[in-house]
C-alpha positions in Angstrom: 12.4 -18.9 -77.8 12.0 -16.9 -80.9 15.1 -16.4 -83.1 16.9 -13.2 -82.7 16.6 -10.9 -85.7 19.5 -10.3 -88.1 20.8 -6.9 -88.8 18.6 -4.5 -90.8 18.8 -4.6 -94.5 20.9 -1.6 -95.9 23.0 -1.4 -92.8 26.5 -0.1 -93.2 29.7 -1.1 -91.3 29.1 -2.6 -87.8 25.3 -2.4 -88.0 24.6 1.3 -88.0 21.8 2.4 -90.4 22.8 4.0 -93.7 19.5 5.8 -94.0 17.6 7.2 -91.0 14.6 5.3 -89.8 11.5 7.3 -90.6 7.9 7.4 -91.7 7.7 7.3 -95.4 4.9 9.6 -96.9 5.4 9.5 -100.6 6.8 7.4 -103.5 10.3 7.5 -104.8 11.5 10.1 -107.3 13.3 9.2 -110.5 17.0 8.2 -109.9 20.0 7.2 -112.0 20.7 10.6 -113.6 24.3 11.5 -114.0 23.6 14.6 -112.0 21.3 13.1 -109.4 19.3 16.2 -108.8 16.9 18.4 -110.8 18.5 21.2 -112.8 17.0 23.8 -110.5 19.5 22.5 -107.8 22.4 23.3 -110.1 21.0 26.7 -110.7 20.6 27.2 -107.0 24.3 26.6 -106.5 25.3 29.0 -109.3 23.0 31.6 -107.9 24.6 31.2 -104.5 28.1 31.9 -105.8 26.8 34.9 -107.8 25.3 36.2 -104.5 28.6 35.6 -102.7 30.4 37.8 -105.2 27.7 40.5 -105.3 27.8 40.8 -101.5 31.5 40.6 -100.9 32.0 44.3 -101.3 29.7 46.3 -98.9 29.5 49.9 -98.1 30.8 50.8 -94.7 28.6 52.7 -92.1 29.9 55.9 -90.8 31.8 55.5 -87.5 31.8 57.9 -84.7 35.1 59.2 -85.9 33.5 60.3 -89.2 30.8 62.5 -87.4 31.3 66.2 -87.1 33.0 67.2 -83.9 30.1 69.6 -83.0 27.5 66.7 -83.1 29.8 64.6 -80.8 30.2 67.5 -78.2 26.5 68.2 -78.3 25.6 64.6 -77.6 28.1 64.4 -74.8 26.7 67.5 -73.2 23.1 66.1 -72.9 22.0 65.2 -69.6 21.0 61.7 -68.5 17.3 61.0 -69.5 14.6 60.5 -67.0 13.2 57.0 -66.4 10.0 57.9 -68.3 12.1 59.2 -71.2 14.2 56.0 -71.1 11.1 53.9 -71.3 9.8 55.9 -74.1 13.1 55.8 -75.9 13.2 51.9 -75.5 9.7 51.6 -76.8 10.6 53.8 -79.8 13.7 51.8 -80.4 11.6 48.5 -80.5 9.2 50.3 -83.0 12.1 51.4 -85.1 13.5 47.9 -85.2 10.1 46.4 -86.1 9.8 49.0 -88.9 13.3 48.6 -90.1 13.2 47.4 -93.8 14.3 43.7 -94.5 18.0 43.5 -95.2 18.9 40.3 -97.1 22.6 40.5 -96.4 22.3 40.8 -92.5 19.1 38.7 -91.9 19.5 35.5 -90.0 17.0 33.8 -92.3 16.4 34.0 -96.0 12.8 34.7 -95.4 13.4 37.2 -92.8 11.3 37.7 -89.6 8.0 37.3 -91.4 6.9 40.8 -90.5 7.7 40.2 -86.9 5.7 37.0 -86.6 8.7 34.7 -86.5 9.8 36.5 -83.4 6.4 36.4 -81.9 6.0 32.7 -82.4 9.4 32.0 -80.8 8.4 34.1 -77.8 5.1 32.2 -77.6 7.0 28.8 -77.7 6.7 27.8 -81.4 9.9 27.6 -83.5 9.8 26.6 -87.1 13.0 26.0 -89.1 13.7 25.0 -92.7 17.2 24.0 -93.9 18.3 23.3 -97.5 21.6 21.4 -98.1 23.0 21.0 -101.6 26.3 19.3 -102.5 28.3 18.8 -105.7 31.2 16.3 -105.7 33.7 15.1 -108.3 35.9 12.1 -108.2 39.0 13.5 -109.8 41.4 10.5 -109.4 41.4 6.8 -108.4 38.5 5.0 -106.9 36.3 3.0 -109.1 35.8 5.4 -112.1 36.4 9.1 -112.9 34.4 9.2 -116.2 31.4 11.3 -115.5 32.5 11.0 -111.9 30.3 13.9 -110.6 26.9 14.1 -108.9 24.6 16.6 -107.3 22.9 15.4 -104.2 21.3 17.0 -101.1 18.5 17.2 -98.6 16.1 19.5 -96.8 14.9 19.5 -93.2 11.7 21.1 -91.7 11.8 21.2 -88.0 9.1 22.1 -85.4 10.0 22.8 -81.8 7.4 23.5 -79.2 8.3 24.9 -75.7 5.4 23.9 -73.4 6.6 26.3 -70.7 6.3 29.4 -73.0 3.0 28.1 -74.2 1.7 27.9 -70.7 1.1 24.1 -70.7 4.0 22.5 -68.7 7.1 24.0 -67.3 10.5 22.6 -68.5 9.0 20.4 -71.2 8.4 20.4 -74.9 8.2 18.6 -78.2 10.4 18.3 -81.3 9.7 16.8 -84.6 11.5 16.8 -88.0 8.1 17.2 -89.6 9.5 16.6 -93.1 12.9 15.5 -94.5 13.8 14.7 -98.0 17.0 13.5 -99.8 17.9 13.0 -103.4 20.7 11.1 -105.2 23.0 8.5 -103.5 26.2 10.6 -104.6 29.3 9.5 -106.2 30.4 6.9 -103.7 28.6 3.7 -104.8 29.8 3.6 -108.4 32.5 6.2 -108.7 34.6 6.0 -105.5 33.6 2.7 -103.8 34.8 3.8 -100.3 33.9 1.8 -97.2 32.6 5.0 -95.7 30.4 7.4 -97.7 32.3 10.4 -99.0 29.0 12.3 -98.6 27.2 11.4 -95.5 24.2 13.5 -96.5 23.5 11.5 -99.8 20.5 9.3 -98.9 19.2 8.1 -102.1 15.8 9.3 -103.5 13.3 9.8 -100.7 11.2 12.9 -101.2 9.4 13.2 -97.9 9.5 11.4 -94.6 9.7 11.9 -90.8 13.0 10.7 -89.3 12.8 11.8 -85.7 10.6 13.1 -83.0 10.5 13.2 -79.2 8.8 14.6 -76.1 11.2 16.0 -73.6 10.9 16.9 -69.9 13.4 18.2 -67.3 13.2 17.4 -63.6 15.0 18.1 -60.4 15.9 21.8 -61.0 16.7 20.9 -64.7 19.4 18.4 -63.7 17.5 15.4 -65.2 16.3 15.3 -68.8 13.9 12.6 -70.2 13.2 12.1 -73.9 10.6 9.7 -75.4 10.1 9.2 -79.1 11.8 8.3 -82.3 15.5 9.0 -81.4 18.7 9.1 -83.3 21.8 8.1 -81.2 24.4 9.9 -83.4 24.4 13.7 -83.9 21.8 14.1 -81.0 22.8 12.0 -78.2 26.1 10.0 -78.0 29.7 10.8 -79.0 28.8 14.3 -79.7 31.7 16.4 -81.0 32.0 20.2 -80.8 33.9 20.2 -84.2 33.1 17.0 -86.1 29.6 16.0 -85.6 27.2 16.8 -88.6 27.6 16.5 -92.3 25.4 19.7 -92.9 27.8 21.9 -90.8 31.1 20.1 -90.4 32.8 17.4 -92.5 31.1 15.6 -95.3 32.8 12.1 -95.1 31.0 9.7 -92.7 34.2 8.6 -91.1 35.1 12.2 -90.3 31.9 12.8 -88.3 31.1 9.4 -86.8 32.9 6.6 -84.9 32.7 3.7 -87.3 32.7 1.1 -84.4 29.5 2.4 -82.7 26.3 0.5 -83.7 24.3 3.8 -84.0 20.5 3.4 -84.4 17.4 5.4 -85.2 14.4 3.9 -83.5 11.6 4.3 -80.9 13.2 4.4 -77.4 13.9 6.4 -74.2 16.8 8.6 -73.3 17.8 9.8 -69.8 20.5 12.2 -68.8 21.6 13.3 -65.3 23.8 16.5 -64.9 24.4 17.1 -61.2 26.8 19.9 -62.0 27.5 22.0 -65.1 30.7 20.3 -66.0 29.7 16.6 -65.5 26.9 14.3 -66.9 25.9 10.7 -67.2 23.4 9.3 -69.6 21.8 6.2 -71.1 19.3 5.1 -73.7 17.3 2.0 -74.9 16.5 2.1 -78.6 14.5 -0.4 -80.8 17.2 -2.2 -82.6 15.1 -3.7 -85.3 13.3 -0.7 -86.7 13.4 -0.5 -90.5 14.2 2.8 -92.3 11.3 5.3 -93.0 8.7 3.4 -90.9 6.9 4.2 -87.7 8.7 1.3 -86.0 5.7 0.5 -83.8 5.5 -3.0 -85.3 8.9 -3.9 -83.9 9.0 -1.8 -80.7 5.6 -2.9 -79.4 5.2 -6.3 -81.0 7.2 -9.4 -80.8 10.4 -9.8 -78.9 11.7 -6.7 -77.3 15.2 -6.4 -78.7 16.5 -3.0 -77.6 20.0 -1.6 -78.1 21.6 0.0 -75.0 23.9 3.0 -74.9 25.7 4.7 -71.9 28.1 7.5 -71.6 29.7 9.7 -69.0 31.2 13.0 -69.9 33.2 15.9 -68.6 32.5 19.4 -70.1 34.8 22.0 -68.5 35.4 25.6 -69.3 39.0 26.1 -68.6 39.9 29.6 -67.5 42.5 31.5 -69.8 43.8 35.0 -70.3 41.0 35.8 -72.8 38.1 33.9 -71.0 36.9 30.4 -70.6 37.7 27.8 -73.3 35.1 25.0 -73.5 35.9 21.3 -73.8 34.1 18.0 -73.9 35.6 14.6 -72.8 33.5 11.4 -72.9 33.7 7.7 -72.6 30.9 5.3 -73.5 29.7 1.8 -74.3 27.0 0.1 -76.3 25.1 -3.2 -76.7 23.4 -4.5 -79.9 21.2 -7.5 -79.4 20.8 -8.4 -83.0 22.3 -11.7 -84.3 25.5 -11.3 -86.4 27.5 -13.6 -88.6 30.8 -14.8 -87.2 33.6 -14.4 -89.7 35.0 -17.7 -90.7 36.1 -19.6 -93.8 33.1 -21.5 -95.2 35.4 -24.0 -97.1 33.6 -23.5 -100.3 30.2 -23.8 -98.7 30.9 -27.0 -96.9 30.7 -25.4 -93.6 27.6 -23.6 -92.4 27.9 -20.0 -91.2 28.2 -19.4 -87.4 26.3 -16.6 -85.7 26.5 -15.0 -82.3 23.8 -13.2 -80.3 24.6 -9.8 -79.0 27.5 -7.5 -79.7 29.3 -4.9 -77.5 31.9 -2.1 -77.9 33.4 1.0 -76.2 34.5 4.5 -77.3 36.3 7.7 -76.1 36.3 11.1 -77.4 37.7 14.6 -76.6 37.3 18.2 -77.9 39.0 21.2 -76.5 39.4 24.8 -77.5 43.1 25.5 -77.1 43.3 29.2 -78.3 40.8 32.1 -78.1 41.1 35.1 -80.3 39.4 37.7 -78.2 38.4 38.3 -74.6 34.7 38.7 -75.5 32.9 35.9 -73.7 30.3 35.7 -76.5 32.9 35.5 -79.3 33.7 31.9 -80.2 36.6 32.6 -82.6 39.7 30.4 -81.9 41.3 27.1 -82.4 39.9 23.8 -81.3 41.3 20.2 -81.5 39.5 16.9 -81.3 39.9 13.2 -81.3 37.9 10.0 -81.0 38.5 6.2 -80.8 36.4 3.1 -80.7 36.7 -0.6 -80.6 34.4 -3.5 -81.4 34.6 -7.4 -81.5 36.9 -8.6 -84.3 34.9 -11.9 -85.0 31.6 -10.2 -85.9 32.4 -6.7 -87.0 34.1 -5.8 -90.3 35.7 -2.7 -88.7 37.1 -3.4 -85.3 39.0 -0.1 -84.6 38.3 3.5 -85.6 40.2 6.6 -84.8 40.2 10.4 -85.7 42.3 13.5 -84.9 41.7 17.0 -86.2 41.5 20.8 -85.7 39.0 23.5 -86.4 39.7 27.2 -86.6 37.0 29.9 -86.5 38.0 33.4 -87.8 41.3 32.5 -89.3 41.1 35.2 -92.0 40.9 38.7 -90.8 37.5 40.3 -91.1 36.0 36.9 -91.7 35.0 36.2 -88.1 32.4 33.6 -88.8 34.3 31.5 -91.4 35.4 28.0 -90.3 38.3 25.9 -91.6 38.9 22.5 -90.4 41.1 19.4 -91.2 40.8 15.9 -90.0 42.5 12.4 -90.4 40.4 9.4 -89.7 40.9 5.7 -90.2 38.8 2.5 -90.1 40.7 -0.6 -89.5 39.2 -3.9 -90.7 39.3 -6.9 -88.3 42.0 -9.5 -88.6 39.2 -12.3 -88.5 37.6 -10.7 -91.5 41.0 -10.4 -93.3 42.1 -13.9 -92.7 38.7 -15.7 -93.1 36.8 -13.8 -95.7 38.9 -11.2 -97.7 42.8 -11.5 -97.7 43.2 -7.9 -99.4 41.3 -6.3 -96.5 43.3 -3.7 -94.6 42.1 -0.2 -93.6 40.7 2.9 -95.1 42.1 6.3 -94.3 40.4 9.6 -94.9 42.1 13.0 -95.1 39.5 15.8 -95.2 39.6 19.6 -95.3 36.8 22.1 -95.7 36.4 25.9 -95.4 33.0 27.2 -94.5 32.3 30.8 -95.9 29.5 32.6 -94.3 28.2 34.5 -97.3 25.3 35.9 -95.2 24.0 34.6 -91.7 21.6 32.4 -93.7 23.9 31.0 -96.3 27.2 29.1 -95.9 29.3 27.9 -98.8 31.9 25.2 -98.1 34.4 23.9 -100.5 35.5 20.3 -99.4 38.5 18.2 -100.4 39.0 14.5 -99.5 41.8 12.0 -100.1 40.8 8.4 -99.4 43.6 5.8 -99.3 42.7 2.1 -99.9 39.0 2.7 -100.7 36.8 -0.1 -99.5 39.7 -1.2 -97.3 41.3 -2.9 -100.2 45.1 -2.6 -100.1 45.3 -2.9 -103.9 42.5 -0.2 -104.6 43.6 3.1 -106.2 43.6 6.1 -103.7 40.9 8.5 -104.6 40.8 12.4 -104.6 37.4 13.8 -104.2 36.5 17.5 -104.3 33.3 19.4 -104.1 31.3 22.2 -102.6 28.4 22.3 -100.1 25.8 25.0 -99.9 23.6 25.4 -96.8 20.6 27.8 -96.7 18.6 28.7 -93.7 15.0 29.8 -94.6 
């Protein structure tokens, strides 16, 4: 029987990949700069702040109270239009909307509607999205080093989504691909902070362009069953999804604030199946190639040699509790995972006189909960309000450096009056190193705790600027390490 593969090179804690598996299309860019990104990226952040200031004061449109009383009376005296007149008015309104000049401040995208072509493409089943994410972080205190302890880093994502139903090809089916992704700079964590969990989960080293996920999807049985086949990513898209702490581009930046550290997340070729018999309950599972290397097609490991696939399962409850101001959504989940890769057992090697022991296969479980607890308005489409969240996970102590992980936090949308789309959130998360690792490998090993706060300012619908502050105690889980204070800002632009 062939030997089981060891964990992938470059894996982080408990075997989850540091960089997404993907198809690499181009060589590496220059790295090692103290700033980590081209000068143009720094100018883009500066321009973003200037634009925020320039658009903070806007003229107010006249309201009905400002109109002359004679005009109001005349409008009220008009009779109800005939159906033909209504149709003509609707058509004229659409023409007026199409002819309306592009407004950079209110547009959903920086590049607008492309003269109406973006909307037409969506209506025909083709959706193209481009996102740009830029971060600046500084280590102000503690960690490994504060001298020149700042970096620019970032990423971009180009997505293509096809709806086969709208295209007339196949009902309730489609295709998604992140057609291009790029990252630059590995940020300040490796040589300035030294935390066990990256203080910037979006920092992915220098990889100019690659494909990191794609899948075909199809729904069956009156849309109660969903099937996905392709290059899948278990975190962010499929398992342990949080309503408030799920993605580094939109929510928190620290990896421990958005991901359960005990789950052996993967990116690889596989299959995903979800069954949702009612709107408030689901069960799902997936089988993912556990040996795929970062930035490759993965076909050499998925379809050749031993079939070592990681398994995931989850059951969830997604209620919408009725309240005075309307339904308040929640998400409660419990799941388990299996990783077939061979892992080293933590034990004292007695100065090299005793060979390292290994064990085939690893399992763990997790739970999570998100719930809106207060809603600001009774508008069913308004999502302003307060939400709370938590997660916990456990893995075997003899083969995982982190055996327990937990997080609690709260997120508030629309806290500041007139700033209905801004989001402020705070979270406390902790990764606890296993006793076996502490006693057999590293006596100073303990736990790493992260306190993180961010405030997302929606400057325009297509640009969000988010200041972020983190306090990391015992970086790298070392009880003697200096606690670090990291501050920075994230800019997200939707083209």
